[in-house]
N, C-alpha and C positions, 0 to 999 in steps of 0.2 A: 602444474597441476598438483604436485606434491605439496607445495607451499599453500595452495588453496585448501587442500584437504586438512592440513595441519591447522590452518587459521580457523576454519569452520568448526573443527572438533575441539580445539584447545582454547582458542582466544575469543571466539565469538559464537558460542553455541546458539545464541538467539537467531542468527542468520540461518543456521541449520534447521531450527524449529520452524522458521518462516518458510523455507523451501518445502519442507515436508507438509506443512499446513496448506500451502498454495497448491501443491500437486494433489493432495487429497480433496481439496475444495473444487478444483476445476477439471481434473483428469481422472480421478477415482471416486466420483460422486456416488453416494449411496442414499437411497431414500430413507429418510429418518422416520422411524415408527414412533409416533407420539403415544405414550402410555398415559391413560387417564389415572391420576393418583387416587388411591382409595382413601376415602375420608375415615380416619380412625377416631372413634369416640372414646375418651378416657373412661375407664371402667367405673369411676366414681359417679359419672353422669348417666350411665346406662340404667334403665328401669329394671327392677328385679324380675319383672315378668319375662324379660328376654334373656335371663341368665340361667345357666344350669347350676347344679349344686356346688361344683368346684369354683365357678365364677362368683357365686354369692359369697363364699368363704373369702375369696380374694378381695372382693369389694369391701367386706366387713373389716379385713385386716388393713386395707388402705385407709379407710375412714378412721380407724382407731389410731393409726400412725399419724394421720393428719391432726387429730385432736391433741396427741402428745406434743407435736411440733408447735401447735398454736399456744399450748400451755407453757412450753419452754420459752417461746418468744415473749409472752406476756410477763413471765418472771424476770427475764433479762431487761425488759423495758422498765419494769418497776424498780429494779435494782439500779438502773442507770439514772433515775430521777434523784436518787439519794447521794450520788457521787458528786464531789465538788467540780465546778466548771473549770476547764483548762484555761490558763492565762496565756497571753502572748509570749511571756518570758519562758514558758515551759516548752514551746515549739522551737527546737534548735536546728532541725533539719527541714529543708524545703521539700514538701511532698512532691513526688514525681508521678505524673499521669502518663501511663504508657500510650504511645501513639503508633500510627501505621509506619511501616518501614518506607524510606524514600524510594525503594525499588519496587513498590507496589504500583499497579495501574493508576491509583489515585493521583500519584505524583508524576507519573510518566506520560499520561495521556489526558489531554483536555478535551472535553466533549462540547464546550461552548464554541460558537462560531466566532472566528477572529475577524478583525476589521478588514483584513485583506480578502478573506473568504466572502464576506458580505459584499465587498466592492466587486469581486469577480462575478458573483451571482447576479448582481444588479447590471453589470456590464453585458453579460450574456443575454439577460432578459431584454435589454434595450436593443441589441444588435442581431439577435437570432429570431427568425420567423417560424422555426420548426417547433413542434411540441417537445417537451422534456423527454429524455431517454427513459424508458420504462424501467421500473425496479427489477422486473423479471429478467430483462435483457442484461442489466448490470450484474445480476447474480449468476446468470448462466455462463457468461464468458468473461475472461480477463479483458481489461480495457484495450490492450494492444491488439488483440484479435478483433475487437469491435471497431477499432480504428481502421484496420485493413478492410473490414466489411464496408465501412463508410466510403473508403476510397474507391473500391470496386463499384459500389452502387452509384456513386457520383459520376464516374466515367461511363458507366452504362447508360445513365440518364443523359449525359452530354458527350456523345461519341465524337463530336467535332474537336474535343480537347484531348482525345486519346493520344494523338500523335505528338503534339507540342506541349501538352499539359495546361494547367490553369493559370500559370504565371508565377513568377517568383514572389514569395510572401503572401500568396493568396489562398493556400490550403493547408500545408503541413510543413512548417519550418520554424527554426528558432527566430527568424526574422518576423514571421507572422505573429508570434507571441510578443516579441519586443515592440512591434509597431502599434500594438494596442494602447501603449502608453500607461499601462497599469503596473509596469515594472515587474513582470513575471520572469523575464530572462535578461534583465539589465535595463538601463535607461534608454530613452529614445527622444529625439528632438520634438518638443511640443507642437511645433507648427507642421510637422510631417506625420503626425499620428494618423493611423489608418487601420481599418479592419474590414477585410473582405467578408461579404455575406456568406460565401461558401465555407470559409474558415469558421465563422461564428456558428453556422448551422451544424457543423460536423465536429472537427477535432477540438475546437474551443469549448463547445457544449459538453463533449465527452470528458475533457480534462476537468471542467468545473464539476461534473457529476461525481467524479471520484475524489478530487482533491479539496472539496468543500465538506467532505465527511470527516470522520475521526481519523487519527494518525494511522490506524491499521490499514486504511485504503491508500495511503500515500506510498506508492511503490512503482518501480520501473515496469512491473508487469501490467500496470494500469495506465502508464503514460503513453500517449499516441506517438511520441518521438521515435523516429526511425529514418535512417538514410534512404532505405529503399522506398518507404512511403513518400518521403519528400521528393525523390527523383521521379517516381511514378506519377504523382499527382500534380506537381508544379512544373515538371519538364517533360512529362509524357514518355512514350516509348523511345523517342529520340534521346531523351536524357538518360534513360536506363541503358540503352545500347551504347551511348558514348562512354558511360561509366565502365561498363564491362570490356569494351573494345580498347579504349584509350588509357584507362587507369589500371584495371586488373590485367588487361592484355600487355601493358608495358612491363609488368613484372614477370608475367608468364613467358614472354619471349626469351627470357634468360633463365628458364626453368632448369636448364642443365647446370647452371652456376649456383643454384640455390641448394642449401642444406637445411639449416634450421629455418630458413625463409619460408619453406613450404608449410609447416605447421603454423608458423606465425601468420601467414597469409590467410589460412583457414580460420584461425582465431579472430583475425581482424574482420573477416567477412561475417562472422557470427556477432561480433561487437557492433557492427553497423545496424543491427536490428533494434538496438536499445536506446539510441540517442542520435541527435543531429551532430555527428562528430566533425563534419567539415566546416561547421560554423563556429568552432571554438579552438583555441590554441591548446591542444591536449594530446591524446594518445596517437593521433594520426601522424604528427610530426615525428614522434619516437618510432612509430612503426616504419615510416619511410626511411628514416636514418638507418635503422637496423637492416632493412632490406638492401639498401645501397651498400652498406658495409659487407653484408654477406656476398653480394654479387662481386664487389671489388676484391675481397680476399680470395675468392675462388678463381677469379680471373688472373690474379697475380700468381697463384699456385699453379694453375694450368700452364701459364707462360713459362 
């Protein structure tokens, strides 16, 4: 946690700004009061009938200064005509035109739709039968919460799938994304390409709604990926129960032998909300290794 705080504050303040902006947008929303800008008419264009004595004096002064400036510009233009023209030989230094910094949004964020985004939108339109998610709903909640709402609504509409789920790769998983064949999560054999209608109508449409926008919307908070969502929708209540009984329970049965393993387990349970960790060779392997080491070293110590 200390390393995370140091990293966010010293090495990557952009992430800190992103977290603050996200919390303010979704959890501390305030109704914006739109102020109508007052149209200010320059004093030189106002009619004298609408001006008081002081304003008329000010207008007279402004018009006088304008006339002096016009006269000065005319004299400079006349003097410039009599000056000899510069030759190429006299220009020794290449003029520099100041440009935008590469750290500005102009260079960091592209607003045009990429080829992949166009392909994704076309794919969703071809495979989904539901209307596009409304803009109001996209603004009201982060994508991950909308994904959980989709999952509960689907199982509520199809109670027969509540126990065993919708099936592997049919609703919410890395496999479901890969099987589409548009290379969102890696390649997939062309002859086995597949897309479930349930997946296309819900999580795929949601993913496309956020990730075909500008880069500001491309975030884990808008991604539907989650181990819990995957287990609940594709394996049902049996899948969730198996996970907690046989996986989490496997480590909890040795809870007396755990020291740093307890906070590690809690952190891992939190991490399971942000991606499909069991479908990739990543932090789960490291987590299990550290848990086994913790159990082993305390077993040796106790013996």
